[in-house]
FIMAR-383902 format. One record per atom (N, C-alpha, C, O): atom name; z, y, x. Coordinates in Angstrom, 1 decimal, always signed. Layout:
! FIMAR-383902
{pt "CA"; {Z; Y; X}};
...
This chain:
! FIMAR-383902
{pt "N"; {+0.0; -1.2; +0.8}};
{pt "CA"; {+0.0; +0.0; +0.0}};
{pt "C"; {+0.0; +1.2; +0.9}};
{pt "O"; {+0.7; +1.3; +1.9}};
{pt "N"; {-0.9; +2.2; +0.5}};
{pt "CA"; {-1.0; +3.4; +1.3}};
{pt "C"; {-0.2; +4.5; +0.5}};
{pt "O"; {-0.5; +4.8; -0.7}};
{pt "N"; {+0.8; +5.1; +1.2}};
{pt "CA"; {+1.6; +6.1; +0.5}};
{pt "C"; {+1.6; +7.4; +1.3}};
{pt "O"; {+1.9; +7.5; +2.5}};
{pt "N"; {+1.3; +8.5; +0.5}};
{pt "CA"; {+1.3; +9.8; +1.2}};
{pt "C"; {+2.6; +10.6; +0.7}};
{pt "O"; {+3.0; +10.5; -0.4}};
{pt "N"; {+3.2; +11.2; +1.7}};
{pt "CA"; {+4.4; +12.1; +1.4}};
{pt "C"; {+4.0; +13.5; +1.3}};
{pt "O"; {+3.2; +14.0; +2.1}};
{pt "N"; {+4.6; +14.2; +0.3}};
{pt "CA"; {+4.3; +15.6; +0.1}};
{pt "C"; {+5.3; +16.4; +1.0}};
{pt "O"; {+6.2; +15.8; +1.6}};
{pt "N"; {+5.0; +17.7; +1.2}};
{pt "CA"; {+5.7; +18.5; +2.1}};
{pt "C"; {+7.2; +18.5; +1.7}};
{pt "O"; {+8.1; +18.4; +2.7}};
{pt "N"; {+7.6; +18.6; +0.5}};
{pt "CA"; {+9.0; +18.7; +0.1}};
{pt "C"; {+9.8; +17.4; +0.5}};
{pt "O"; {+11.0; +17.5; +0.8}};
{pt "N"; {+9.1; +16.3; +0.6}};
{pt "CA"; {+9.8; +15.1; +1.0}};
{pt "C"; {+10.0; +15.1; +2.5}};
{pt "O"; {+11.1; +14.8; +3.0}};
{pt "N"; {+9.0; +15.5; +3.3}};
{pt "CA"; {+9.1; +15.6; +4.7}};
{pt "C"; {+10.3; +16.6; +5.1}};
{pt "O"; {+11.1; +16.3; +6.0}};
{pt "N"; {+10.3; +17.7; +4.4}};
{pt "CA"; {+11.4; +18.7; +4.7}};
{pt "C"; {+12.7; +18.1; +4.3}};
{pt "O"; {+13.7; +18.3; +5.1}};
{pt "N"; {+12.8; +17.4; +3.2}};
{pt "CA"; {+14.1; +16.8; +2.8}};
{pt "C"; {+14.6; +15.8; +3.9}};
{pt "O"; {+15.8; +15.7; +4.0}};
{pt "N"; {+13.7; +15.1; +4.5}};
{pt "CA"; {+14.1; +14.1; +5.6}};
{pt "C"; {+14.9; +14.9; +6.6}};
{pt "O"; {+15.9; +14.3; +7.1}};
{pt "N"; {+14.5; +16.0; +7.0}};
{pt "CA"; {+15.1; +16.8; +8.1}};
{pt "C"; {+16.3; +17.6; +7.6}};
{pt "O"; {+17.3; +17.7; +8.3}};
{pt "N"; {+16.1; +18.3; +6.5}};
{pt "CA"; {+17.1; +19.3; +6.1}};
{pt "C"; {+18.3; +18.6; +5.3}};
{pt "O"; {+19.4; +18.9; +5.6}};
{pt "N"; {+18.0; +17.7; +4.4}};
{pt "CA"; {+19.0; +17.2; +3.5}};
{pt "C"; {+19.6; +15.9; +3.9}};
{pt "O"; {+20.7; +15.6; +3.6}};
{pt "N"; {+18.8; +15.1; +4.5}};
{pt "CA"; {+19.2; +13.7; +5.0}};
{pt "C"; {+20.0; +12.9; +4.0}};
{pt "O"; {+21.0; +12.4; +4.3}};
{pt "N"; {+19.5; +12.9; +2.8}};
{pt "CA"; {+20.2; +12.1; +1.7}};
{pt "C"; {+20.0; +10.6; +1.9}};
{pt "O"; {+19.0; +10.2; +2.6}};
{pt "N"; {+20.8; +9.9; +1.3}};
{pt "CA"; {+20.7; +8.4; +1.3}};
{pt "C"; {+19.4; +8.0; +0.7}};
{pt "O"; {+18.7; +7.1; +1.2}};
{pt "N"; {+19.0; +8.6; -0.4}};
{pt "CA"; {+17.7; +8.2; -1.0}};
{pt "C"; {+16.6; +8.4; -0.1}};
{pt "O"; {+15.7; +7.6; +0.0}};
{pt "N"; {+16.5; +9.6; +0.5}};
{pt "CA"; {+15.4; +9.9; +1.5}};
{pt "C"; {+15.4; +8.9; +2.6}};
{pt "O"; {+14.3; +8.4; +3.0}};
{pt "N"; {+16.6; +8.7; +3.2}};
{pt "CA"; {+16.7; +7.7; +4.3}};
{pt "C"; {+16.2; +6.3; +3.9}};
{pt "O"; {+15.5; +5.7; +4.7}};
{pt "N"; {+16.6; +5.9; +2.7}};
{pt "CA"; {+16.2; +4.5; +2.2}};
{pt "C"; {+14.7; +4.5; +2.0}};
{pt "O"; {+14.0; +3.5; +2.3}};
{pt "N"; {+14.2; +5.6; +1.5}};
{pt "CA"; {+12.7; +5.7; +1.3}};
{pt "C"; {+12.0; +5.5; +2.5}};
{pt "O"; {+11.0; +4.7; +2.6}};
{pt "N"; {+12.3; +6.2; +3.6}};
{pt "CA"; {+11.6; +6.2; +4.8}};
{pt "C"; {+11.7; +4.8; +5.4}};
{pt "O"; {+10.7; +4.2; +5.9}};
{pt "N"; {+12.9; +4.2; +5.4}};
{pt "CA"; {+13.0; +2.8; +5.9}};
{pt "C"; {+12.2; +1.8; +5.2}};
{pt "O"; {+11.5; +0.9; +5.8}};
{pt "N"; {+12.2; +1.9; +3.9}};
{pt "CA"; {+11.4; +1.0; +3.0}};
{pt "C"; {+9.9; +1.1; +3.3}};
{pt "O"; {+9.2; +0.2; +3.4}};
{pt "N"; {+9.5; +2.4; +3.4}};
{pt "CA"; {+8.1; +2.6; +3.6}};
{pt "C"; {+7.6; +2.1; +5.0}};
{pt "O"; {+6.5; +1.6; +5.1}};
{pt "N"; {+8.5; +2.3; +6.0}};
{pt "CA"; {+8.1; +1.8; +7.3}};
{pt "C"; {+8.0; +0.3; +7.4}};
{pt "O"; {+7.2; -0.2; +8.2}};
{pt "N"; {+8.7; -0.4; +6.5}};
{pt "CA"; {+8.6; -1.8; +6.6}};
{pt "C"; {+7.4; -2.4; +5.8}};
{pt "O"; {+6.9; -3.4; +6.2}};
{pt "N"; {+7.0; -1.7; +4.8}};
{pt "CA"; {+5.9; -2.3; +3.9}};
{pt "C"; {+4.8; -1.5; +3.5}};
{pt "O"; {+4.0; -1.9; +2.6}};
{pt "N"; {+4.6; -0.3; +4.1}};
{pt "CA"; {+3.6; +0.6; +3.6}};
{pt "C"; {+2.9; +1.2; +4.8}};
{pt "O"; {+3.4; +1.3; +5.9}};
{pt "N"; {+1.7; +1.8; +4.5}};
{pt "CA"; {+1.0; +2.6; +5.5}};
{pt "C"; {+1.4; +4.0; +5.0}};
{pt "O"; {+1.0; +4.5; +3.9}};
{pt "N"; {+2.1; +4.8; +5.8}};
{pt "CA"; {+2.5; +6.2; +5.5}};
{pt "C"; {+1.3; +7.0; +6.0}};
{pt "O"; {+0.9; +7.0; +7.1}};
{pt "N"; {+0.8; +7.9; +5.0}};
{pt "CA"; {-0.3; +8.8; +5.3}};
{pt "C"; {+0.2; +10.2; +5.3}};
{pt "O"; {+0.9; +10.6; +4.4}};
{pt "N"; {+0.0; +10.9; +6.4}};
{pt "CA"; {+0.4; +12.3; +6.5}};
{pt "C"; {-0.9; +13.2; +6.9}};
{pt "O"; {-1.4; +13.0; +8.0}};
{pt "N"; {-1.3; +14.0; +6.0}};
{pt "CA"; {-2.4; +14.9; +6.3}};
{pt "C"; {-2.0; +16.1; +7.1}};
{pt "O"; {-0.8; +16.5; +7.0}};
{pt "N"; {-2.9; +16.7; +7.8}};
{pt "CA"; {-2.6; +17.9; +8.6}};
{pt "C"; {-2.0; +19.0; +7.7}};
{pt "O"; {-1.1; +19.7; +8.2}};
{pt "N"; {-2.5; +19.1; +6.5}};
{pt "CA"; {-2.0; +20.2; +5.6}};
{pt "C"; {-0.5; +20.0; +5.3}};
{pt "O"; {+0.2; +21.0; +5.3}};
{pt "N"; {+0.0; +18.8; +5.1}};
{pt "CA"; {+1.4; +18.6; +4.9}};
{pt "C"; {+2.2; +18.8; +6.1}};
{pt "O"; {+3.3; +19.5; +6.0}};
{pt "N"; {+1.8; +18.3; +7.2}};
{pt "CA"; {+2.5; +18.5; +8.5}};
{pt "C"; {+2.6; +20.0; +8.8}};
{pt "O"; {+3.6; +20.5; +9.2}};
{pt "N"; {+1.4; +20.7; +8.7}};
{pt "CA"; {+1.4; +22.2; +9.1}};
{pt "C"; {+2.3; +23.0; +8.1}};
{pt "O"; {+3.0; +23.9; +8.5}};
{pt "N"; {+2.2; +22.7; +6.8}};
{pt "CA"; {+3.1; +23.4; +5.8}};
{pt "C"; {+4.6; +23.1; +6.1}};
{pt "O"; {+5.4; +24.0; +6.0}};
{pt "N"; {+4.9; +21.9; +6.4}};
{pt "CA"; {+6.3; +21.6; +6.8}};
{pt "C"; {+6.7; +22.3; +8.0}};
{pt "O"; {+7.9; +22.9; +8.0}};
{pt "N"; {+5.9; +22.4; +9.0}};
{pt "CA"; {+6.3; +23.2; +10.2}};
{pt "C"; {+6.5; +24.6; +9.9}};
{pt "O"; {+7.4; +25.3; +10.4}};
{pt "N"; {+5.6; +25.2; +9.1}};
{pt "CA"; {+5.7; +26.7; +8.7}};
{pt "C"; {+7.0; +26.9; +8.0}};
{pt "O"; {+7.8; +27.9; +8.2}};
{pt "N"; {+7.3; +26.1; +7.0}};
{pt "CA"; {+8.5; +26.3; +6.2}};
{pt "C"; {+9.8; +26.1; +7.0}};
{pt "O"; {+10.7; +26.9; +6.9}};
{pt "N"; {+9.8; +25.1; +7.9}};
{pt "CA"; {+11.0; +24.8; +8.7}};
{pt "C"; {+11.2; +26.0; +9.7}};
{pt "O"; {+12.3; +26.4; +9.9}};
{pt "N"; {+10.1; +26.5; +10.3}};
{pt "CA"; {+10.2; +27.6; +11.2}};
{pt "C"; {+10.7; +28.9; +10.5}};
{pt "O"; {+11.4; +29.7; +11.1}};
{pt "N"; {+10.3; +29.0; +9.3}};
{pt "CA"; {+10.7; +30.2; +8.5}};
{pt "C"; {+12.2; +30.1; +8.0}};
{pt "O"; {+13.0; +31.0; +8.2}};
{pt "N"; {+12.5; +29.0; +7.4}};
{pt "CA"; {+13.8; +28.8; +6.7}};
{pt "C"; {+14.8; +28.1; +7.5}};
{pt "O"; {+16.0; +28.4; +7.4}};
{pt "N"; {+14.4; +27.2; +8.4}};
{pt "CA"; {+15.4; +26.4; +9.2}};
{pt "C"; {+14.9; +26.2; +10.6}};
{pt "O"; {+14.6; +25.1; +11.1}};
{pt "N"; {+14.8; +27.3; +11.3}};
{pt "CA"; {+14.2; +27.3; +12.7}};
{pt "C"; {+14.9; +26.4; +13.6}};
{pt "O"; {+14.3; +25.8; +14.6}};
{pt "N"; {+16.2; +26.2; +13.4}};
{pt "CA"; {+17.0; +25.3; +14.3}};
{pt "C"; {+16.6; +23.8; +14.1}};
{pt "O"; {+16.9; +23.0; +15.0}};
{pt "N"; {+15.8; +23.5; +13.1}};
{pt "CA"; {+15.5; +22.1; +12.8}};
{pt "C"; {+14.1; +21.8; +13.2}};
{pt "O"; {+13.6; +20.6; +13.0}};
{pt "N"; {+13.3; +22.7; +13.8}};
{pt "CA"; {+11.9; +22.4; +14.1}};
{pt "C"; {+11.8; +21.3; +15.2}};
{pt "O"; {+10.9; +20.5; +15.1}};
{pt "N"; {+12.7; +21.3; +16.1}};
{pt "CA"; {+12.7; +20.3; +17.1}};
{pt "C"; {+13.0; +18.9; +16.5}};
{pt "O"; {+12.4; +17.9; +16.9}};
{pt "N"; {+13.9; +18.8; +15.6}};
{pt "CA"; {+14.3; +17.6; +14.9}};
{pt "C"; {+13.1; +17.1; +14.1}};
{pt "O"; {+12.9; +15.8; +14.1}};
{pt "N"; {+12.3; +18.0; +13.5}};
{pt "CA"; {+11.1; +17.6; +12.8}};
{pt "C"; {+10.1; +16.9; +13.7}};
{pt "O"; {+9.5; +15.9; +13.4}};
{pt "N"; {+9.9; +17.6; +14.9}};
{pt "CA"; {+8.9; +17.0; +15.8}};
{pt "C"; {+9.4; +15.7; +16.4}};
{pt "O"; {+8.5; +14.8; +16.5}};
{pt "N"; {+10.6; +15.5; +16.6}};
{pt "CA"; {+11.2; +14.2; +17.0}};
{pt "C"; {+11.0; +13.2; +15.9}};
{pt "O"; {+10.6; +12.1; +16.2}};
{pt "N"; {+11.2; +13.5; +14.7}};
{pt "CA"; {+11.0; +12.6; +13.6}};
{pt "C"; {+9.6; +12.1; +13.5}};
{pt "O"; {+9.3; +10.9; +13.4}};
{pt "N"; {+8.6; +13.1; +13.6}};
{pt "CA"; {+7.2; +12.7; +13.6}};
{pt "C"; {+6.8; +11.8; +14.7}};
{pt "O"; {+6.0; +10.9; +14.6}};
{pt "N"; {+7.4; +12.1; +15.9}};
{pt "CA"; {+7.1; +11.3; +17.1}};
{pt "C"; {+7.6; +9.8; +17.0}};
{pt "O"; {+7.0; +8.9; +17.6}};
{pt "N"; {+8.6; +9.6; +16.2}};
{pt "CA"; {+9.2; +8.3; +16.0}};
{pt "C"; {+8.6; +7.6; +14.8}};
{pt "O"; {+8.8; +6.3; +14.6}};
{pt "N"; {+8.0; +8.3; +13.9}};
{pt "CA"; {+7.5; +7.7; +12.6}};
{pt "C"; {+6.1; +7.1; +12.8}};
{pt "O"; {+5.3; +7.7; +13.4}};
{pt "N"; {+6.0; +5.9; +12.3}};
{pt "CA"; {+4.6; +5.3; +12.3}};
{pt "C"; {+3.9; +5.8; +11.1}};
{pt "O"; {+4.2; +5.4; +10.0}};
{pt "N"; {+2.8; +6.5; +11.3}};
{pt "CA"; {+2.0; +7.0; +10.2}};
{pt "C"; {+0.6; +7.2; +10.6}};
{pt "O"; {+0.2; +7.2; +11.7}};
{pt "N"; {-0.3; +7.2; +9.5}};
{pt "CA"; {-1.7; +7.5; +9.7}};
{pt "C"; {-1.9; +9.0; +9.5}};
{pt "O"; {-1.6; +9.5; +8.4}};
{pt "N"; {-2.5; +9.6; +10.4}};
{pt "CA"; {-2.8; +11.0; +10.3}};
{pt "C"; {-4.2; +11.2; +9.6}};
{pt "O"; {-5.1; +10.4; +9.9}};
{pt "N"; {-4.2; +12.1; +8.7}};
{pt "CA"; {-5.5; +12.4; +8.0}};
{pt "C"; {-5.8; +13.9; +8.0}};
{pt "O"; {-4.9; +14.7; +7.7}};
{pt "N"; {-7.0; +14.2; +8.5}};
{pt "CA"; {-7.4; +15.6; +8.6}};
{pt "C"; {-8.1; +16.1; +7.4}};
{pt "O"; {-9.1; +15.5; +6.9}};
{pt "N"; {-7.6; +17.2; +6.8}};
{pt "CA"; {-8.3; +17.8; +5.6}};
{pt "C"; {-8.9; +19.1; +6.1}};
{pt "O"; {-8.3; +20.0; +6.6}};
{pt "N"; {-10.3; +19.2; +6.1}};
{pt "CA"; {-11.0; +20.4; +6.5}};
{pt "C"; {-10.5; +21.6; +5.8}};
{pt "O"; {-10.3; +21.6; +4.5}};
{pt "N"; {-10.4; +22.7; +6.5}};
{pt "CA"; {-9.9; +24.0; +5.8}};
{pt "C"; {-10.9; +24.6; +4.9}};
{pt "O"; {-10.5; +25.3; +4.0}};
{pt "N"; {-12.2; +24.4; +5.2}};
{pt "CA"; {-13.2; +25.1; +4.4}};
{pt "C"; {-13.7; +24.3; +3.1}};
{pt "O"; {-14.7; +24.8; +2.5}};
{pt "N"; {-13.0; +23.3; +2.8}};
{pt "CA"; {-13.4; +22.6; +1.5}};
{pt "C"; {-13.0; +23.3; +0.3}};
{pt "O"; {-12.0; +24.0; +0.3}};
{pt "N"; {-13.9; +23.2; -0.7}};
{pt "CA"; {-13.5; +23.7; -2.1}};
{pt "C"; {-12.9; +22.6; -2.9}};
{pt "O"; {-13.5; +21.5; -2.9}};
{pt "N"; {-11.8; +22.8; -3.5}};
{pt "CA"; {-11.1; +21.8; -4.2}};
{pt "C"; {-11.2; +22.1; -5.7}};
{pt "O"; {-11.0; +23.2; -6.1}};
{pt "N"; {-11.4; +21.0; -6.5}};
{pt "CA"; {-11.5; +21.2; -7.9}};
{pt "C"; {-10.7; +20.0; -8.6}};
{pt "O"; {-11.2; +19.1; -9.1}};
{pt "N"; {-9.4; +20.2; -8.5}};
{pt "CA"; {-8.5; +19.3; -9.1}};
{pt "C"; {-7.6; +20.0; -10.2}};
{pt "O"; {-7.3; +21.1; -10.0}};
{pt "N"; {-7.3; +19.2; -11.2}};
{pt "CA"; {-6.5; +19.9; -12.3}};
{pt "C"; {-5.0; +20.0; -12.0}};
{pt "O"; {-4.2; +19.2; -12.4}};
{pt "N"; {-4.7; +21.1; -11.3}};
{pt "CA"; {-3.3; +21.3; -11.0}};
{pt "C"; {-3.1; +22.9; -10.9}};
{pt "O"; {-4.0; +23.6; -10.4}};
{pt "N"; {-1.9; +23.3; -11.3}};
{pt "CA"; {-1.7; +24.8; -11.4}};
{pt "C"; {-1.7; +25.5; -10.0}};
{pt "O"; {-2.4; +26.5; -9.8}};
{pt "N"; {-1.0; +24.9; -9.0}};
{pt "CA"; {-0.9; +25.5; -7.7}};
{pt "C"; {-2.1; +25.2; -6.8}};
{pt "O"; {-2.4; +24.1; -6.6}};
{pt "N"; {-2.8; +26.3; -6.3}};
{pt "CA"; {-4.0; +26.1; -5.5}};
{pt "C"; {-3.7; +25.3; -4.3}};
{pt "O"; {-4.5; +24.5; -3.8}};
{pt "N"; {-2.5; +25.4; -3.7}};
{pt "CA"; {-2.1; +24.7; -2.5}};
{pt "C"; {-2.0; +23.2; -2.8}};
{pt "O"; {-2.3; +22.4; -1.9}};
{pt "N"; {-1.7; +22.8; -4.0}};
{pt "CA"; {-1.5; +21.4; -4.3}};
{pt "C"; {-2.9; +20.7; -4.5}};
{pt "O"; {-3.0; +19.5; -4.4}};
{pt "N"; {-4.0; +21.5; -4.6}};
{pt "CA"; {-5.3; +20.9; -4.7}};
{pt "C"; {-5.6; +20.3; -3.3}};
{pt "O"; {-6.3; +19.2; -3.3}};
{pt "N"; {-5.2; +20.8; -2.2}};
{pt "CA"; {-5.4; +20.2; -0.9}};
{pt "C"; {-4.7; +18.9; -0.8}};
{pt "O"; {-5.2; +18.0; -0.2}};
{pt "N"; {-3.5; +18.8; -1.4}};
{pt "CA"; {-2.7; +17.6; -1.4}};
{pt "C"; {-3.5; +16.5; -2.2}};
{pt "O"; {-3.6; +15.4; -1.7}};
{pt "N"; {-4.0; +16.9; -3.3}};
{pt "CA"; {-4.7; +15.9; -4.1}};
{pt "C"; {-6.0; +15.4; -3.4}};
{pt "O"; {-6.3; +14.3; -3.4}};
{pt "N"; {-6.6; +16.4; -2.7}};
{pt "CA"; {-7.8; +16.0; -1.9}};
{pt "C"; {-7.4; +15.0; -0.9}};
{pt "O"; {-8.1; +14.0; -0.7}};
{pt "N"; {-6.4; +15.3; -0.2}};
{pt "CA"; {-5.9; +14.4; +0.9}};
{pt "C"; {-5.6; +13.0; +0.4}};
{pt "O"; {-5.9; +12.0; +1.0}};
{pt "N"; {-4.9; +13.0; -0.8}};
{pt "CA"; {-4.5; +11.7; -1.4}};
{pt "C"; {-5.8; +10.8; -1.7}};
{pt "O"; {-5.9; +9.7; -1.3}};
{pt "N"; {-6.7; +11.4; -2.3}};
{pt "CA"; {-7.9; +10.7; -2.7}};
{pt "C"; {-8.8; +10.4; -1.5}};
{pt "O"; {-9.3; +9.3; -1.4}};
{pt "N"; {-9.0; +11.4; -0.6}};
{pt "CA"; {-9.9; +11.2; +0.5}};
{pt "C"; {-9.3; +10.1; +1.5}};
{pt "O"; {-10.1; +9.5; +2.2}};
{pt "N"; {-8.0; +10.0; +1.6}};
{pt "CA"; {-7.4; +9.0; +2.5}};
{pt "C"; {-7.2; +7.7; +1.8}};
{pt "O"; {-6.6; +6.8; +2.4}};
{pt "N"; {-7.6; +7.5; +0.6}};
{pt "CA"; {-7.5; +6.3; -0.2}};
{pt "C"; {-6.0; +5.9; -0.4}};
{pt "O"; {-5.7; +4.7; -0.3}};
{pt "N"; {-5.1; +6.9; -0.5}};
{pt "CA"; {-3.7; +6.6; -0.8}};
{pt "C"; {-3.5; +6.1; -2.2}};
{pt "O"; {-4.2; +6.5; -3.1}};
{pt "N"; {-2.6; +5.2; -2.4}};
{pt "CA"; {-2.3; +4.6; -3.7}};
{pt "C"; {-1.2; +5.4; -4.4}};
{pt "O"; {-1.2; +5.5; -5.6}};
{pt "N"; {-0.3; +6.0; -3.6}};
{pt "CA"; {+0.9; +6.6; -4.2}};
{pt "C"; {+1.1; +7.9; -3.5}};
{pt "O"; {+1.0; +8.0; -2.3}};
{pt "N"; {+1.5; +8.9; -4.3}};
{pt "CA"; {+2.0; +10.2; -3.7}};
{pt "C"; {+3.5; +10.3; -4.1}};
{pt "O"; {+3.8; +10.2; -5.2}};
{pt "N"; {+4.3; +10.5; -3.0}};
{pt "CA"; {+5.7; +10.7; -3.3}};
{pt "C"; {+6.0; +12.2; -3.1}};
{pt "O"; {+5.7; +12.8; -2.1}};
{pt "N"; {+6.6; +12.7; -4.2}};
{pt "CA"; {+6.8; +14.2; -4.2}};
{pt "C"; {+8.0; +14.5; -5.1}};
{pt "O"; {+8.4; +13.7; -6.0}};
{pt "N"; {+8.5; +15.7; -5.0}};
{pt "CA"; {+9.5; +16.2; -5.9}};
{pt "C"; {+8.9; +17.4; -6.6}};
{pt "O"; {+9.6; +18.0; -7.4}};
{pt "N"; {+7.6; +17.7; -6.4}};
{pt "CA"; {+7.0; +18.9; -7.0}};
{pt "C"; {+6.6; +18.5; -8.5}};
{pt "O"; {+5.7; +17.7; -8.7}};
{pt "N"; {+7.2; +19.2; -9.4}};
{pt "CA"; {+7.0; +18.9; -10.8}};
{pt "C"; {+5.5; +19.1; -11.3}};
{pt "O"; {+5.1; +18.5; -12.2}};
{pt "N"; {+4.8; +20.0; -10.6}};
{pt "CA"; {+3.4; +20.2; -11.0}};
{pt "C"; {+2.6; +18.9; -11.0}};
{pt "O"; {+1.7; +18.7; -11.8}};
{pt "N"; {+2.9; +18.0; -10.0}};
{pt "CA"; {+2.1; +16.8; -9.9}};
{pt "C"; {+2.4; +15.8; -11.1}};
{pt "O"; {+1.6; +14.9; -11.4}};
{pt "N"; {+3.5; +16.0; -11.8}};
{pt "CA"; {+3.9; +15.1; -12.9}};
{pt "C"; {+3.4; +15.6; -14.2}};
{pt "O"; {+3.6; +14.9; -15.3}};
{pt "N"; {+2.7; +16.7; -14.3}};
{pt "CA"; {+2.2; +17.3; -15.5}};
{pt "C"; {+0.9; +16.7; -15.9}};
{pt "O"; {+0.4; +16.9; -17.0}};
{pt "N"; {+0.3; +15.8; -15.1}};
{pt "CA"; {-1.0; +15.3; -15.4}};
{pt "C"; {-1.0; +13.8; -14.9}};
{pt "O"; {-0.3; +13.5; -14.0}};
{pt "N"; {-1.8; +13.0; -15.5}};
{pt "CA"; {-2.1; +11.6; -15.1}};
{pt "C"; {-3.4; +11.7; -14.2}};
{pt "O"; {-4.4; +12.2; -14.7}};
{pt "N"; {-3.3; +11.1; -13.0}};
{pt "CA"; {-4.4; +11.1; -12.1}};
{pt "C"; {-5.0; +9.7; -12.0}};
{pt "O"; {-4.2; +8.8; -11.9}};
{pt "N"; {-6.3; +9.6; -12.1}};
{pt "CA"; {-7.0; +8.3; -12.0}};
{pt "C"; {-6.7; +7.7; -10.6}};
{pt "O"; {-6.9; +8.3; -9.6}};
{pt "N"; {-6.4; +6.4; -10.7}};
{pt "CA"; {-6.2; +5.6; -9.4}};
{pt "C"; {-5.1; +6.2; -8.5}};
{pt "O"; {-5.2; +6.0; -7.3}};
{pt "N"; {-4.1; +6.9; -9.0}};
{pt "CA"; {-3.1; +7.5; -8.2}};
{pt "C"; {-1.7; +7.4; -9.0}};
{pt "O"; {-1.6; +7.8; -10.1}};
{pt "N"; {-0.7; +6.9; -8.3}};
{pt "CA"; {+0.6; +6.8; -8.9}};
{pt "C"; {+1.4; +8.0; -8.2}};
{pt "O"; {+1.5; +8.0; -7.0}};
{pt "N"; {+2.0; +8.8; -9.0}};
{pt "CA"; {+2.8; +9.9; -8.5}};
{pt "C"; {+4.3; +9.6; -8.8}};
{pt "O"; {+4.6; +9.4; -10.0}};
{pt "N"; {+5.1; +9.5; -7.8}};
{pt "CA"; {+6.5; +9.1; -8.0}};
{pt "C"; {+7.4; +10.0; -7.2}};
{pt "O"; {+7.1; +10.5; -6.2}};
{pt "N"; {+8.7; +10.1; -7.7}};
{pt "CA"; {+9.7; +10.7; -6.9}};
{pt "C"; {+10.2; +9.7; -5.9}};
{pt "O"; {+9.9; +8.5; -6.1}};
{pt "N"; {+11.0; +10.1; -4.9}};
{pt "CA"; {+11.6; +9.1; -4.0}};
{pt "C"; {+12.4; +8.0; -4.7}};
{pt "O"; {+12.3; +6.8; -4.4}};
{pt "N"; {+13.2; +8.4; -5.7}};
{pt "CA"; {+14.0; +7.4; -6.4}};
{pt "C"; {+13.2; +6.5; -7.2}};
{pt "O"; {+13.4; +5.3; -7.3}};
{pt "N"; {+12.1; +7.0; -7.9}};
{pt "CA"; {+11.2; +6.1; -8.7}};
{pt "C"; {+10.5; +5.1; -7.8}};
{pt "O"; {+10.4; +3.9; -8.1}};
{pt "N"; {+10.1; +5.5; -6.6}};
{pt "CA"; {+9.5; +4.6; -5.6}};
{pt "C"; {+10.5; +3.5; -5.2}};
{pt "O"; {+10.1; +2.3; -5.2}};
{pt "N"; {+11.7; +3.9; -4.9}};
{pt "CA"; {+12.7; +2.9; -4.5}};
{pt "C"; {+13.0; +1.9; -5.6}};
{pt "O"; {+13.1; +0.7; -5.4}};
{pt "N"; {+13.1; +2.4; -6.8}};
{pt "CA"; {+13.4; +1.5; -8.0}};
{pt "C"; {+12.2; +0.6; -8.3}};
{pt "O"; {+12.4; -0.5; -8.7}};
{pt "N"; {+11.0; +1.1; -8.1}};
{pt "CA"; {+9.8; +0.3; -8.4}};
{pt "C"; {+9.4; -0.7; -7.3}};
{pt "O"; {+9.0; -1.8; -7.6}};
{pt "N"; {+9.6; -0.3; -6.1}};
{pt "CA"; {+9.1; -1.1; -5.0}};
{pt "C"; {+10.2; -1.6; -4.1}};
{pt "O"; {+10.0; -2.3; -3.1}};
């Protein structure tokens, strides 16, 4: 199973370090291909540098230890996905272009629509289901 993490999940790994997030990462490392697009990594780095600058090194360390598949989303693409936030269109593009099966997010905008061939779950839902 190919699973993509949204920005808010990556930031939660570093900032909040909850049991749910830790369990999620461990479970995914054992049985999934974790997909991280450049857009998610770059957005995470920007947010951490702005809001939690002391944690940027911890984020880089986490990425260096995490086994994941990197996916590049070109900056000049036009995105046409049914979602309110323009930035989330890049996420949907990465999910589909990388052939991910599941998107794990806490962003409520992703739960307002059903997407073809894509399961959108919160970390807790993923843990309960898989």
